[in-house]
N, C-alpha and C positions, 0 to 999 in steps of 0.2 A: 731316715727312720722317724716314724711319727706314731702317735698313740693311735692304735687301731680302732676302728668303729666297733660298736657292740656286736655286729652281725659277722665280724671276721672269724673264720673257723679256728684260728690260733687260740682265741679266748676260751673255746669250748672243748679243747682236746687237752689230754694229760701231756705234761712236759717230759722231756728226756733228761735223764740225769747228766750232770756236767761231769766230764772226764778230763778235759784240758783247760785249766783255768786261764792260762795266758791266751789261748786262742778263742775260747768260747765265752768268756766273761769280760776280761780286762779291756777289750776294744770298745765295749759298749757303755762302760760306766760313766764316762764324761757326758756323753749324749743323753743317757737315761737321766742323770742328775739334772741337766739343763731342762729337759722336757718336764720332768717332775716339778721343778721349781717354777717353771714358766706356766704350767697348767693351772697351779693354785699356789698362792704364796705360803699357805699353811699345809701343803701336801705333806703326808707323813711317809708314804711308801709307794713304791712302783715295782710291779712284778714283770719279768721278762716278756710274758705273753702279751702284756698290754702294749708293747712296742713291736709286736710281731715276731718275737724270738720264741721258739718252742722249747726253751731251756729252763731247768729248774734252779732259778735263783731270783732274788728280789733285792732291792735297795731300801734302806730306811733313812729317814731324815732324823738323825739324833741331835739336830740343831748344831752343835759344836763338832760332833763326831759322827759323820755319816757312816752307815755300816752296809756291808754286803753279807748276805745270808745265802749260802749255796747248798743245794741238796737237803733242804730241811725235811725232817719227818717228825710227826708227833707220835711219841712213844707212850705217854700216859695223859689222862685227862681227869679233871675233877668231876665229881658226880653233880656238883652244883652248876647250875646254868644262870646267866643273867643276860638281860635284854638291854640294848642301848642302840641309839641312832648311829648308822654308818653311812658314809658317802663313798664314791668310788670315782677315780679320775676317768674311767671309761664312760661314766654317765655324769657329766658336769651339772652341778646344781641339783641333783636328785638325791634324796636320802630315804633310808627305810629302817625300820627297827629290825634288828638281827639278834637272835639268841645265840650265845657262845658259852663255852666252858669258862668258869671263873679263873682256873689255872690250867696250864699244861706244861708237860715236861717234853722238851724238844732236843732232838740231835741234829746238828747241822755243821757245815763247814764254813770256815771264814775264807777270806780272799786268797790266802796262801794254802788253803787245803787242810788246815789243821781242824780237827773235829772237836766239837764242844757239845756238852750235854748241859742244859739249864732247865730249872723250873721257873717259869714266869707267871705273873699274875697281872690282873688289872689291864690297863690300856696296852702295854706290850704284848700280853697274851692275845688280846683282841686283834691287834695288828697282825701278829704271826698267824692267827687262824685265818684272817682275811686274805692275806697273801698266799698262804698255803692253799686256800681254796682256788685262787687263780692258777696255781700251779698244777691243780688236779682238774682244771676245765670247769671249774664251778664259779658262779658270780652271784652277788647279792640280789641281782635282778634277773628275771627270766630272759632267755634267749629270744630276741626279737625275731619276728618271721620274715 
């Protein structure tokens, strides 16, 4: 498994909901973690479509406590937007300004399938929005021809 190139169709299609955590998520976590940290020492997150998996989950680098976010959905957003520069492991070395909601309310499952609802703001909200975009088949850069 490798990080797929920007023209790979997996990046541009909506992902499928995870139903079996043991079979669909667990076998990929170690390799995804290694790919993410090898791609960039300060990498923050990696979505399943970025490694060719059409599944609805991503991993985050919480530095001391990595996290797995499964079947996330945004259920409320702030009316306020803010712009910041973002990069993406799919486009190494490239960055662009992206407008995102200042806070979001999200519902997701953890690695054992327990559902959580959180309101997050700032950098964590930006990360969730970026990764959920990947799960919806959207990227911060246009699809190459």
